[in-house]
Structure formats: structure tokens, C-alpha cells
MITOR-580143 format. One record per residue (C-alpha): y, x, z; residue in three letters. Coordinates in Angstrom, 2 decimals. Each point is the difference from the previous one (the first is absolute). Example, Ala and Ser with C-alpha at 12.3 -4.5 7.8 and 13.67 -1.06 7.14 Angstrom:
<recs>
rec py->-4.50 | px->12.30 | pz->7.80 | aa->ALA .
rec py->3.44 | px->1.37 | pz->-0.66 | aa->SER .
</recs>
This chain:
<recs>
rec py->-15.73 | px->-12.74 | pz->-11.91 | aa->MET .
rec py->-1.53 | px->1.56 | pz->3.14 | aa->GLU .
rec py->0.71 | px->-0.79 | pz->3.62 | aa->THR .
rec py->0.67 | px->3.41 | pz->1.72 | aa->LEU .
rec py->1.51 | px->1.19 | pz->3.19 | aa->THR .
rec py->3.10 | px->2.15 | pz->-0.39 | aa->LEU .
rec py->-2.02 | px->3.01 | pz->1.11 | aa->GLY .
rec py->-2.73 | px->-0.55 | pz->-2.50 | aa->LYS .
rec py->2.58 | px->-0.62 | pz->-2.76 | aa->ALA .
rec py->1.48 | px->3.48 | pz->0.77 | aa->LEU .
rec py->-3.44 | px->1.49 | pz->-0.06 | aa->ASN .
rec py->-0.74 | px->-1.53 | pz->-3.41 | aa->LEU .
rec py->3.46 | px->1.03 | pz->-1.35 | aa->GLY .
rec py->-0.59 | px->3.63 | pz->1.03 | aa->LEU .
rec py->-3.50 | px->-0.06 | pz->-1.52 | aa->ARG .
rec py->1.41 | px->-1.36 | pz->-3.32 | aa->ARG .
rec py->2.70 | px->2.70 | pz->-0.06 | aa->ALA .
rec py->-2.63 | px->2.72 | pz->0.58 | aa->MET .
rec py->-2.16 | px->-1.47 | pz->-2.67 | aa->GLU .
rec py->2.88 | px->-0.10 | pz->-2.55 | aa->ASP .
rec py->1.30 | px->3.58 | pz->0.75 | aa->ASP .
rec py->-2.10 | px->2.94 | pz->1.11 | aa->PRO .
rec py->3.24 | px->1.72 | pz->1.28 | aa->LYS .
rec py->0.31 | px->-2.54 | pz->2.78 | aa->VAL .
rec py->-0.99 | px->1.48 | pz->3.36 | aa->LEU .
rec py->-0.07 | px->-1.48 | pz->3.47 | aa->ILE .
rec py->0.83 | px->2.14 | pz->3.08 | aa->MET .
rec py->0.27 | px->-0.73 | pz->3.73 | aa->GLY .
rec py->-1.51 | px->0.02 | pz->3.45 | aa->GLU .
rec py->-3.45 | px->-1.66 | pz->-0.03 | aa->ASP .
rec py->0.56 | px->-1.56 | pz->-3.43 | aa->VAL .
rec py->-3.42 | px->1.31 | pz->-1.32 | aa->GLY .
rec py->-3.11 | px->-0.35 | pz->1.90 | aa->LYS .
rec py->1.43 | px->-2.67 | pz->2.40 | aa->LEU .
rec py->1.96 | px->-1.78 | pz->-2.66 | aa->GLY .
rec py->3.22 | px->0.01 | pz->2.01 | aa->GLY .
rec py->0.64 | px->-1.46 | pz->3.43 | aa->VAL .
rec py->0.71 | px->-3.39 | pz->-1.73 | aa->PHE .
rec py->-2.82 | px->0.58 | pz->-2.56 | aa->ARG .
rec py->2.53 | px->-0.10 | pz->-2.89 | aa->ILE .
rec py->-1.74 | px->2.87 | pz->-1.74 | aa->THR .
rec py->-3.50 | px->-1.08 | pz->0.94 | aa->ASP .
rec py->-2.65 | px->1.10 | pz->-2.56 | aa->GLY .
rec py->2.34 | px->2.01 | pz->-2.17 | aa->LEU .
rec py->-1.17 | px->3.48 | pz->1.04 | aa->GLN .
rec py->-3.62 | px->-1.09 | pz->-0.57 | aa->LYS .
rec py->0.81 | px->-1.05 | pz->-3.51 | aa->ASP .
rec py->2.58 | px->2.54 | pz->-1.05 | aa->PHE .
rec py->-0.98 | px->3.04 | pz->2.05 | aa->GLY .
rec py->1.61 | px->2.09 | pz->2.76 | aa->ASP .
rec py->2.19 | px->1.89 | pz->-2.63 | aa->GLU .
rec py->1.87 | px->-3.22 | pz->-0.78 | aa->ARG .
rec py->-0.05 | px->-1.73 | pz->3.37 | aa->VAL .
rec py->0.85 | px->2.76 | pz->2.48 | aa->ILE .
rec py->-0.34 | px->-0.05 | pz->3.73 | aa->ASP .
rec py->2.90 | px->2.14 | pz->1.22 | aa->THR .
rec py->0.81 | px->1.72 | pz->3.37 | aa->PRO .
rec py->2.19 | px->-1.93 | pz->2.47 | aa->LEU .
rec py->3.21 | px->1.54 | pz->-1.42 | aa->ALA .
rec py->2.42 | px->-2.37 | pz->-1.80 | aa->GLU .
rec py->2.36 | px->2.69 | pz->-1.13 | aa->ALA .
rec py->-2.93 | px->1.83 | pz->-1.56 | aa->GLY .
rec py->-1.40 | px->-3.14 | pz->-1.62 | aa->ILE .
rec py->3.26 | px->-0.82 | pz->-1.76 | aa->VAL .
rec py->0.88 | px->3.64 | pz->-0.77 | aa->GLY .
rec py->-3.41 | px->0.36 | pz->-1.73 | aa->THR .
rec py->0.49 | px->-3.22 | pz->-1.87 | aa->ALA .
rec py->3.40 | px->1.33 | pz->-1.29 | aa->ILE .
rec py->-1.80 | px->3.05 | pz->-1.45 | aa->GLY .
rec py->-2.60 | px->-2.14 | pz->-1.62 | aa->LEU .
rec py->2.53 | px->-2.42 | pz->-1.50 | aa->ALA .
rec py->1.96 | px->3.01 | pz->-1.47 | aa->LEU .
rec py->-3.26 | px->1.07 | pz->-1.67 | aa->ARG .
rec py->-0.53 | px->-3.31 | pz->-1.70 | aa->GLY .
rec py->-2.08 | px->-1.94 | pz->2.49 | aa->TYR .
rec py->0.92 | px->-3.35 | pz->1.51 | aa->ARG .
rec py->-0.73 | px->0.27 | pz->3.65 | aa->PRO .
rec py->-0.12 | px->-3.04 | pz->2.32 | aa->VAL .
rec py->0.66 | px->1.05 | pz->3.58 | aa->VAL .
rec py->-0.93 | px->-2.19 | pz->2.87 | aa->GLU .
rec py->1.99 | px->0.31 | pz->3.19 | aa->ILE .
rec py->-2.46 | px->-1.43 | pz->2.54 | aa->GLN .
rec py->2.64 | px->-1.89 | pz->2.07 | aa->PHE .
rec py->3.73 | px->-0.50 | pz->-0.55 | aa->ASP .
rec py->1.01 | px->2.01 | pz->3.11 | aa->GLY .
rec py->-1.97 | px->3.00 | pz->-1.29 | aa->PHE .
rec py->2.28 | px->0.51 | pz->-3.04 | aa->VAL .
rec py->2.68 | px->2.00 | pz->1.89 | aa->TYR .
rec py->-1.65 | px->3.42 | pz->-0.15 | aa->PRO .
rec py->0.08 | px->-0.50 | pz->-3.83 | aa->ALA .
rec py->3.61 | px->-1.21 | pz->-0.10 | aa->TYR .
rec py->1.41 | px->3.39 | pz->-0.81 | aa->ASP .
rec py->-2.42 | px->0.41 | pz->-2.97 | aa->GLN .
rec py->0.80 | px->-3.59 | pz->-1.21 | aa->ILE .
rec py->3.80 | px->0.21 | pz->0.33 | aa->VAL .
rec py->0.56 | px->3.65 | pz->-0.92 | aa->CYS .
rec py->-2.63 | px->0.46 | pz->-2.71 | aa->GLN .
rec py->-1.50 | px->-3.36 | pz->-1.28 | aa->VAL .
rec py->3.35 | px->-1.71 | pz->-0.38 | aa->ALA .
rec py->1.87 | px->2.91 | pz->-1.60 | aa->LYS .
rec py->-2.27 | px->1.65 | pz->-2.54 | aa->PHE .
rec py->1.05 | px->-2.14 | pz->-2.93 | aa->HIS .
rec py->3.65 | px->0.34 | pz->0.71 | aa->TYR .
rec py->-0.28 | px->3.73 | pz->0.84 | aa->ARG .
rec py->-1.61 | px->0.67 | pz->-3.34 | aa->SER .
rec py->2.55 | px->-2.04 | pz->-2.01 | aa->LYS .
rec py->-2.72 | px->-2.47 | pz->-0.82 | aa->GLY .
rec py->-2.46 | px->2.54 | pz->-1.40 | aa->LYS .
rec py->-2.50 | px->-0.30 | pz->2.83 | aa->VAL .
rec py->-1.69 | px->-3.35 | pz->0.88 | aa->LYS .
rec py->-1.81 | px->-0.58 | pz->3.29 | aa->LEU .
rec py->-2.44 | px->-2.86 | pz->-0.50 | aa->PRO .
rec py->-1.32 | px->-0.61 | pz->3.47 | aa->MET .
rec py->-0.53 | px->-2.98 | pz->2.36 | aa->VAL .
rec py->0.29 | px->0.20 | pz->3.74 | aa->ILE .
rec py->-1.84 | px->-2.95 | pz->1.54 | aa->ARG .
rec py->1.21 | px->-1.08 | pz->3.49 | aa->ILE .
rec py->-1.59 | px->-2.83 | pz->1.99 | aa->PRO .
rec py->3.01 | px->-1.42 | pz->1.85 | aa->PHE .
rec py->1.13 | px->-2.51 | pz->2.58 | aa->GLY .
rec py->-1.46 | px->-1.41 | pz->3.15 | aa->GLY .
rec py->-2.12 | px->-2.97 | pz->1.08 | aa->GLY .
rec py->-3.33 | px->1.82 | pz->0.37 | aa->ILE .
rec py->0.16 | px->0.85 | pz->3.71 | aa->GLY .
rec py->0.07 | px->3.74 | pz->-0.52 | aa->ALA .
rec py->1.35 | px->2.82 | pz->2.16 | aa->VAL .
rec py->3.21 | px->2.11 | pz->-0.53 | aa->GLU .
rec py->0.84 | px->1.32 | pz->-3.51 | aa->HIS .
rec py->-2.38 | px->-2.54 | pz->-1.60 | aa->HIS .
rec py->2.39 | px->-3.01 | pz->-0.58 | aa->SER .
rec py->3.25 | px->1.24 | pz->-1.29 | aa->GLU .
rec py->2.16 | px->-1.02 | pz->-2.99 | aa->SER .
rec py->1.56 | px->3.22 | pz->-1.40 | aa->PRO .
rec py->0.98 | px->-1.41 | pz->-3.37 | aa->GLU .
rec py->3.83 | px->0.43 | pz->0.38 | aa->ALA .
rec py->-0.39 | px->3.82 | pz->0.32 | aa->TYR .
rec py->-1.57 | px->0.15 | pz->-3.46 | aa->PHE .
rec py->2.02 | px->-2.79 | pz->-1.60 | aa->SER .
rec py->3.11 | px->1.98 | pz->0.94 | aa->HIS .
rec py->-1.29 | px->3.20 | pz->-1.67 | aa->THR .
rec py->1.19 | px->0.46 | pz->-3.57 | aa->ALA .
rec py->-2.82 | px->1.01 | pz->-2.37 | aa->GLY .
rec py->-2.71 | px->-2.14 | pz->1.60 | aa->LEU .
rec py->-1.13 | px->-3.44 | pz->-1.13 | aa->LYS .
rec py->-1.30 | px->-2.22 | pz->2.81 | aa->VAL .
rec py->-2.08 | px->-3.19 | pz->-0.35 | aa->VAL .
rec py->-1.87 | px->-2.36 | pz->2.37 | aa->ALA .
rec py->-2.75 | px->-2.43 | pz->-0.93 | aa->CYS .
rec py->-0.50 | px->-3.24 | pz->1.89 | aa->SER .
rec py->-3.01 | px->-1.74 | pz->-1.52 | aa->ASN .
rec py->-3.30 | px->0.96 | pz->-1.68 | aa->PRO .
rec py->1.13 | px->-0.52 | pz->-3.58 | aa->SER .
rec py->3.01 | px->2.21 | pz->0.37 | aa->ASP .
rec py->-1.99 | px->2.54 | pz->1.88 | aa->ALA .
rec py->-2.48 | px->0.27 | pz->-2.89 | aa->TYR .
rec py->2.58 | px->0.43 | pz->-2.69 | aa->TRP .
rec py->2.79 | px->1.77 | pz->1.83 | aa->MET .
rec py->-2.32 | px->2.95 | pz->1.11 | aa->ILE .
rec py->-1.00 | px->0.50 | pz->-3.64 | aa->GLN .
rec py->3.58 | px->-0.17 | pz->-1.26 | aa->GLN .
rec py->1.07 | px->2.47 | pz->2.66 | aa->ALA .
rec py->-2.80 | px->2.47 | pz->-0.98 | aa->ILE .
rec py->0.88 | px->-0.35 | pz->-3.76 | aa->ALA .
rec py->3.76 | px->0.58 | pz->0.77 | aa->SER .
rec py->1.45 | px->3.48 | pz->-0.58 | aa->ASP .
rec py->2.19 | px->-0.30 | pz->3.03 | aa->ASP .
rec py->-1.01 | px->0.71 | pz->3.62 | aa->PRO .
rec py->-0.54 | px->-3.32 | pz->1.76 | aa->ILE .
rec py->-0.27 | px->-0.80 | pz->3.66 | aa->ILE .
rec py->-2.47 | px->-2.91 | pz->0.13 | aa->PHE .
rec py->0.14 | px->-2.12 | pz->3.23 | aa->PHE .
rec py->-3.04 | px->-2.18 | pz->0.82 | aa->GLU .
rec py->0.28 | px->-2.74 | pz->2.69 | aa->PRO .
rec py->-2.91 | px->0.93 | pz->2.23 | aa->LYS .
rec py->0.02 | px->-3.27 | pz->1.85 | aa->ARG .
rec py->-0.62 | px->-1.81 | pz->-3.35 | aa->ARG .
rec py->-2.88 | px->2.20 | pz->-1.18 | aa->TYR .
rec py->-2.52 | px->-2.77 | pz->0.76 | aa->TRP .
rec py->1.96 | px->-2.98 | pz->-1.48 | aa->GLU .
rec py->-1.47 | px->-1.43 | pz->-3.18 | aa->LYS .
rec py->1.46 | px->-1.00 | pz->-3.31 | aa->GLY .
rec py->-0.84 | px->-0.52 | pz->-3.71 | aa->GLU .
rec py->0.09 | px->3.12 | pz->-2.21 | aa->VAL .
rec py->-0.50 | px->0.01 | pz->-3.77 | aa->ASP .
rec py->-1.90 | px->3.24 | pz->-0.31 | aa->THR .
rec py->-0.77 | px->-0.74 | pz->-3.67 | aa->ALA .
rec py->3.61 | px->0.31 | pz->-1.02 | aa->ALA .
rec py->1.69 | px->3.24 | pz->-1.31 | aa->THR .
rec py->2.47 | px->2.21 | pz->1.66 | aa->LEU .
rec py->2.48 | px->-0.49 | pz->-2.79 | aa->SER .
rec py->0.29 | px->-3.75 | pz->0.85 | aa->GLY .
rec py->0.57 | px->0.57 | pz->3.76 | aa->ALA .
rec py->3.26 | px->-1.06 | pz->1.65 | aa->TYR .
rec py->2.50 | px->2.94 | pz->-0.08 | aa->PRO .
rec py->-0.38 | px->2.35 | pz->2.94 | aa->LEU .
rec py->3.60 | px->0.26 | pz->0.89 | aa->HIS .
rec py->0.85 | px->-3.69 | pz->-0.12 | aa->SER .
rec py->0.39 | px->-2.53 | pz->2.74 | aa->SER .
rec py->-1.54 | px->-3.43 | pz->-0.43 | aa->ARG .
rec py->0.46 | px->-3.56 | pz->1.26 | aa->VAL .
rec py->-3.12 | px->-0.63 | pz->2.18 | aa->ALA .
rec py->1.02 | px->-3.71 | pz->0.71 | aa->ARG .
rec py->2.72 | px->-1.94 | pz->-1.66 | aa->SER .
rec py->2.56 | px->-1.86 | pz->2.11 | aa->GLY .
rec py->3.53 | px->-1.34 | pz->0.00 | aa->THR .
rec py->1.36 | px->0.08 | pz->3.52 | aa->ASP .
rec py->-0.11 | px->3.59 | pz->1.18 | aa->ALA .
rec py->-1.46 | px->3.38 | pz->-1.14 | aa->THR .
rec py->-2.41 | px->2.04 | pz->2.05 | aa->LEU .
rec py->-0.29 | px->3.64 | pz->-1.12 | aa->LEU .
rec py->-2.89 | px->2.20 | pz->1.13 | aa->ALA .
rec py->-2.50 | px->2.62 | pz->-1.06 | aa->TYR .
rec py->-3.45 | px->1.23 | pz->1.17 | aa->GLY .
rec py->-1.43 | px->-1.73 | pz->3.07 | aa->PRO .
rec py->3.04 | px->-2.33 | pz->0.56 | aa->MET .
rec py->-0.49 | px->-1.86 | pz->-3.39 | aa->VAL .
rec py->-2.85 | px->-2.01 | pz->1.50 | aa->ARG .
rec py->2.07 | px->-0.64 | pz->3.07 | aa->THR .
rec py->2.83 | px->-1.32 | pz->-2.11 | aa->CYS .
rec py->-2.35 | px->-2.14 | pz->-2.10 | aa->LEU .
rec py->-1.41 | px->-1.53 | pz->3.22 | aa->ASP .
rec py->3.52 | px->-0.61 | pz->1.21 | aa->ALA .
rec py->0.82 | px->-1.76 | pz->-3.29 | aa->ALA .
rec py->-2.99 | px->-2.22 | pz->0.38 | aa->THR .
rec py->1.02 | px->-0.92 | pz->3.54 | aa->ALA .
rec py->3.59 | px->-0.60 | pz->-1.07 | aa->ALA .
rec py->-1.16 | px->-2.45 | pz->-2.66 | aa->ALA .
rec py->-1.27 | px->-2.29 | pz->2.74 | aa->GLU .
rec py->3.63 | px->-0.24 | pz->1.17 | aa->ASP .
rec py->1.21 | px->-0.69 | pz->-3.49 | aa->GLY .
rec py->1.35 | px->3.47 | pz->-0.72 | aa->ARG .
rec py->-0.98 | px->1.56 | pz->-3.37 | aa->ASN .
rec py->-0.01 | px->3.79 | pz->0.45 | aa->LEU .
rec py->-0.28 | px->2.54 | pz->-2.82 | aa->GLU .
rec py->-1.95 | px->3.16 | pz->0.73 | aa->VAL .
rec py->0.48 | px->3.23 | pz->-1.89 | aa->ILE .
rec py->-2.41 | px->2.93 | pz->0.21 | aa->ASP .
rec py->2.17 | px->3.10 | pz->-0.54 | aa->MET .
rec py->-3.08 | px->2.18 | pz->-0.95 | aa->ARG .
rec py->2.14 | px->2.94 | pz->-1.01 | aa->SER .
rec py->2.10 | px->1.59 | pz->2.77 | aa->LEU .
rec py->1.44 | px->2.75 | pz->-2.16 | aa->SER .
rec py->1.29 | px->-0.83 | pz->-2.42 | aa->PRO .
rec py->0.86 | px->-3.47 | pz->1.24 | aa->LEU .
rec py->-0.23 | px->-2.73 | pz->-2.60 | aa->ASP .
rec py->2.86 | px->-2.37 | pz->1.08 | aa->MET .
rec py->0.39 | px->-2.26 | pz->-3.10 | aa->ALA .
rec py->-2.51 | px->-2.64 | pz->1.20 | aa->PRO .
rec py->1.49 | px->0.23 | pz->3.46 | aa->VAL .
rec py->3.56 | px->-0.67 | pz->-1.30 | aa->PHE .
rec py->-1.25 | px->-2.89 | pz->-2.09 | aa->ASP .
rec py->-1.73 | px->-1.49 | pz->3.03 | aa->SER .
rec py->2.93 | px->0.40 | pz->2.41 | aa->VAL .
rec py->2.45 | px->-1.44 | pz->-2.53 | aa->ARG .
rec py->-2.28 | px->-2.99 | pz->-0.10 | aa->LYS .
rec py->-0.69 | px->-0.51 | pz->3.72 | aa->THR .
rec py->3.18 | px->1.41 | pz->1.55 | aa->GLY .
rec py->-1.89 | px->1.48 | pz->2.99 | aa->ARG .
rec py->-2.10 | px->3.11 | pz->0.47 | aa->ALA .
rec py->-2.18 | px->1.45 | pz->2.75 | aa->VAL .
rec py->-1.50 | px->3.49 | pz->-0.30 | aa->VAL .
rec py->-3.23 | px->0.66 | pz->1.97 | aa->VAL .
rec py->-1.69 | px->3.37 | pz->0.71 | aa->HIS .
rec py->-2.09 | px->1.46 | pz->2.82 | aa->GLU .
rec py->2.03 | px->3.29 | pz->0.22 | aa->ALA .
rec py->2.87 | px->0.18 | pz->2.46 | aa->ALA .
rec py->3.20 | px->-1.59 | pz->-1.16 | aa->GLY .
rec py->2.32 | px->3.00 | pz->0.52 | aa->ASN .
rec py->0.66 | px->1.57 | pz->-3.44 | aa->VAL .
rec py->-3.04 | px->-1.77 | pz->-1.38 | aa->GLY .
rec py->-0.61 | px->-1.24 | pz->-3.48 | aa->LEU .
rec py->1.14 | px->-3.48 | pz->1.05 | aa->GLY .
rec py->3.55 | px->1.39 | pz->0.42 | aa->ALA .
rec py->0.08 | px->1.34 | pz->-3.51 | aa->GLU .
rec py->-1.38 | px->-3.14 | pz->-1.52 | aa->ILE .
rec py->2.50 | px->-2.07 | pz->1.98 | aa->SER .
rec py->2.89 | px->2.17 | pz->-1.15 | aa->ALA .
rec py->-0.93 | px->-0.28 | pz->-3.63 | aa->ARG .
rec py->-0.34 | px->-3.82 | pz->0.29 | aa->ILE .
rec py->3.44 | px->-0.25 | pz->1.68 | aa->THR .
rec py->1.57 | px->2.20 | pz->-2.72 | aa->GLU .
rec py->-1.44 | px->-2.09 | pz->-2.90 | aa->GLU .
rec py->-0.40 | px->-3.46 | pz->1.41 | aa->CYS .
rec py->2.92 | px->-0.30 | pz->2.45 | aa->PHE .
rec py->1.46 | px->-3.22 | pz->-1.47 | aa->TYR .
rec py->-3.45 | px->-1.61 | pz->-0.17 | aa->SER .
rec py->-0.85 | px->0.55 | pz->3.65 | aa->LEU .
rec py->0.24 | px->-2.90 | pz->2.44 | aa->GLU .
rec py->-0.83 | px->2.26 | pz->2.96 | aa->ALA .
rec py->-0.20 | px->3.76 | pz->0.82 | aa->PRO .
rec py->-3.18 | px->1.76 | pz->-1.10 | aa->VAL .
rec py->-2.21 | px->0.19 | pz->3.05 | aa->LEU .
rec py->-2.81 | px->2.50 | pz->0.94 | aa->ARG .
rec py->-3.16 | px->-0.44 | pz->1.91 | aa->VAL .
rec py->-1.45 | px->3.41 | pz->0.90 | aa->THR .
rec py->-1.83 | px->2.03 | pz->2.54 | aa->GLY .
rec py->2.11 | px->1.05 | pz->2.99 | aa->TYR .
rec py->1.83 | px->3.31 | pz->0.23 | aa->ASP .
rec py->-2.61 | px->1.62 | pz->2.29 | aa->ILE .
rec py->-3.05 | px->2.28 | pz->-0.61 | aa->PRO .
rec py->-3.00 | px->-2.15 | pz->-0.99 | aa->TYR .
rec py->-1.34 | px->-1.46 | pz->3.25 | aa->PRO .
rec py->-3.44 | px->0.14 | pz->1.59 | aa->ALA .
rec py->-2.47 | px->-2.21 | pz->-1.80 | aa->SER .
rec py->-0.09 | px->-2.72 | pz->2.73 | aa->ARG .
rec py->3.70 | px->-0.51 | pz->-0.71 | aa->MET .
rec py->0.06 | px->0.20 | pz->-3.75 | aa->GLU .
rec py->0.09 | px->-3.70 | pz->-0.60 | aa->GLU .
rec py->3.27 | px->-0.16 | pz->1.89 | aa->GLU .
rec py->1.38 | px->2.71 | pz->-2.27 | aa->PHE .
rec py->-1.20 | px->-1.19 | pz->-3.44 | aa->LEU .
rec py->2.01 | px->-2.64 | pz->-1.88 | aa->PRO .
rec py->-1.96 | px->-3.22 | pz->-0.05 | aa->ASP .
rec py->0.18 | px->-3.50 | pz->-1.46 | aa->LEU .
rec py->2.17 | px->-1.27 | pz->2.87 | aa->ASP .
rec py->2.51 | px->2.75 | pz->-0.33 | aa->ARG .
rec py->0.27 | px->-0.51 | pz->-3.71 | aa->VAL .
rec py->0.53 | px->-3.78 | pz->0.42 | aa->LEU .
rec py->2.51 | px->0.65 | pz->2.70 | aa->ASP .
rec py->2.05 | px->2.16 | pz->-2.42 | aa->ALA .
rec py->-0.23 | px->-2.80 | pz->-2.59 | aa->VAL .
rec py->1.31 | px->-2.43 | pz->2.64 | aa->ASP .
rec py->2.88 | px->2.40 | pz->0.78 | aa->ARG .
rec py->0.82 | px->0.25 | pz->-3.57 | aa->SER .
rec py->0.26 | px->-3.74 | pz->-0.37 | aa->PHE .
rec py->2.15 | px->-0.01 | pz->3.09 | aa->GLY .
rec py->2.91 | px->1.55 | pz->-1.89 | aa->PHE .
</recs>
């Protein structure tokens, strides 16, 4: 076991994937010489060369379009979108090309590529640097979407995503890059937890908290605080946003009778609504209260000095739990 930050775990996961397969390439703005703005690719260009770790122009549509061509020719490109809000120039390529090649070719053409997107707020950044665009991609048929929340998952999930023959949108919680955890780097990829499976992060009996990415830590902290008041909360890390793995969620809600879904993105037509609907459809007779959501507000991401008022926090999560018990 090694103690690693989430960012370092991603770095080592990328390194291991490049060592295992010479067809793995990394592309993006400042990913080479600088090592990325968050240093996730630090040292990789030095060790693997500038033909495998490629500094690109500031042109997201061009970056993704080039990666599509490389994937069609048998490579496994890993594209970094420098910040979440920069992905929109590439949205046409992702939705109209990346998501549709396999279907358009009747399954004959695979597109094994990963699009890494640091997402979410909490770092005091300026406009277009703190967004949560996951619902756009989760809604798009033909894409698979995942979000890591801790160093161990970061290390294994990035390798699993690169090894997959499907195009994968890989969300990284930038505010958690510096948080540490234990990672078993000596294990093998075949023994890793399945990529598209949700997981119980903390067992409980009284209510279920559902989250992904940066909000998993917030929910775990809320569960710790709730335990002081005698409430035993279960926390589930969704991990895969498309496809959603709902079986552990249903098992949990049938046990606890209460569910609160938490995400940073705005609530309107967010993933929380889809998760809530599925819980209601499958667990209606087990529910003791409506499924509640704790989300960002339905406004553009605010200026950094106001972001703590926008982001869901421990108090808002515990307030939703209190409201659930009020029914």
C-alpha cells in the first residue's frame, strides 16, 4: 500500500497504462513540458517522449477531432480538457462523432479513447473553471461517463477507462486532487473493482446519501457528523454516471427507507433527478419520505468569492437528512 494524493494516483495510473501499452497517447494543452496545470501528467513527456505526450494548440475541437482519428487507427488516446468549462468547443465532436461511431458502423468500428475533464468548484477559480457539465454527457447515448472520488479509484479507474474499447468521459474532482488515501499499486488491473459499478463507501441503516466525485467526501463528513446525533447514514459512491449502477442503491434504500442525492451541478434536469426517479420507480413502497436532492443552484457558476454559498456543504446535506426524517 502507498499513501498517495488523488492527483499523484492519476499520474501513476497514466504511467502504468503507458508502460503496458505503447498505443496509449496523451494529448492536451500544457500536458507535456508543464505536466498539466494540476501536474497530473508531470514527468510523463520526459519519460515517454513528445510523440506520446503531446502538447496541443489551444483548440479543444481540434484536440478531440485528432484523437478520434488516432483511435480509428488503433491508438488509445487520452485527451485532457484543461478545465471543465473549456469542453464546449469540443462538444460537437464528442456528441456527433465520438458517441456515434460504434453505432453508425453497426458495431464494426471501436473508438477506444478517454476524455479527462477536471470538474467542479472549490478552488477559487475564475469563470469557466469550476463547472459541472456531467449531465450533458450522461444524457448522450454512446458515451460512458465515470467520476472518481478517492486516490484508489483514481488509480484503477483511469487504467480501466484506457483499457476499455468504449469512449469514456472521465471526470476528476479537482478540489480533491490534493487529498490523500491508500492505494495498492502492487495489485493487478484484473482484480480492480468494476469500472461501471457503484459502491457503498460507508455502511448505515437510517438514511442513504448518494453522491459522486467531489461530493462523496462531503457526504462522508456529513455521515460522521450525523453519527454524533445518533443517526447512522449510509453513503454510496455512484462512480459510474452512465451507465448508472442502481442495484446497490436500491438495496440501500429498501433498507433505510430514505434517500438524499447530492451533486455540485445545478438541480434542474441534473443527474439527481434521474437517480431520484429510478429510486421512486423501484423502491416506492420502501420509502418513508420523498427522495430529496442537495445540489448547486440554477444559476451560472458564481464568482469565486461567492462559491462557498453555491456549493453543497455538510450543513445543507444534514438539513436535507433532517427534512427527510420530518416526513
